[in-house]
C-alpha positions as CSV (number, residue, x, y, z in Angstrom):
1,M,-3.6,-10.9,8.4
2,D,-5.4,-12.0,5.4
3,K,-8.0,-9.4,4.5
4,I,-9.5,-6.1,6.1
5,Y,-12.6,-4.9,4.6
6,F,-14.5,-1.6,5.4
7,C,-18.1,-0.7,4.3
8,K,-18.5,2.4,2.0
9,E,-22.1,2.6,3.6
10,N,-21.0,3.2,7.1
11,K,-22.5,6.7,8.2
12,F,-20.0,6.8,11.0
13,K,-17.2,7.4,8.5
14,S,-14.7,4.7,9.0
15,K,-13.0,6.1,6.0
16,K,-10.5,7.8,8.4
17,A,-9.3,4.5,9.8
18,Y,-9.2,2.9,6.2
19,K,-7.0,5.5,4.9
20,S,-4.8,5.6,7.8
21,L,-4.3,1.7,7.8
22,A,-4.0,1.5,3.9
23,T,-1.3,4.4,4.1
24,S,0.7,2.3,7.3
25,Y,0.4,-1.0,5.6
26,P,0.5,-0.9,1.9
27,D,1.3,-4.6,1.8
28,L,-1.8,-5.7,3.4
29,K,-5.2,-6.4,1.5
30,I,-7.1,-3.4,2.8
31,K,-10.6,-2.8,0.9
32,R,-13.6,-0.7,1.1
33,K,-16.4,-2.6,-0.4
34,G,-20.2,-1.4,-1.2
35,C,-22.0,-3.6,1.6
36,L,-20.7,-6.0,4.0
37,G,-23.9,-7.5,5.2
38,K,-23.2,-6.1,8.7
39,C,-26.4,-3.7,8.6
40,K,-27.0,-3.6,12.3
41,T,-23.6,-2.7,13.3
42,C,-23.1,-0.5,10.4
43,K,-25.8,1.8,11.8
44,E,-24.4,1.7,15.4
45,C,-20.7,2.6,15.1
46,P,-17.5,2.7,13.2
47,F,-16.7,-0.9,12.1
48,S,-14.4,-3.0,9.9
49,V,-14.2,-6.8,8.9
50,V,-10.8,-8.2,9.9
51,D,-10.1,-12.1,8.7
52,G,-14.0,-12.7,9.1
53,K,-14.7,-11.1,12.5
54,V,-16.1,-7.8,13.0
55,V,-14.2,-5.2,15.0
56,K,-16.2,-2.1,16.0
57,S,-15.5,1.3,18.0
58,E,-16.8,4.3,19.4
59,T,-14.7,6.4,16.7
60,S,-12.8,6.0,13.6
61,D,-9.4,6.7,15.6
62,E,-10.2,3.9,17.9
63,L,-11.0,1.5,15.4
64,Y,-7.6,2.3,13.8
65,R,-5.9,1.7,17.1
66,K,-7.8,-1.7,17.6
67,I,-6.9,-3.1,14.0
68,D,-3.5,-1.6,14.2
69,K,-2.8,-3.5,17.5
70,Q,-4.2,-6.9,15.8
71,I,-2.1,-6.3,13.0
72,L,1.0,-5.9,15.2
73,K,0.0,-8.9,17.4
74,K,0.0,-10.9,14.1
75,T,3.3,-9.8,12.9
76,V,5.3,-10.1,15.9
């Protein structure tokens, strides 16, 4: 897992998923940026960009679980 980015402008508050992941995986590169250029997705739901691919969900908790699952797959 190289990079995980969260958009600061995401109105659906993906901040909770960001904080949880940063706490759980302090050795990974997890950043919040001003704009990720995924404006249509940003307006629709919580999302993140993981290794260049968009991961989206209905809730921030679900987003955390999806990304956590991807991290665990990569580390096994």
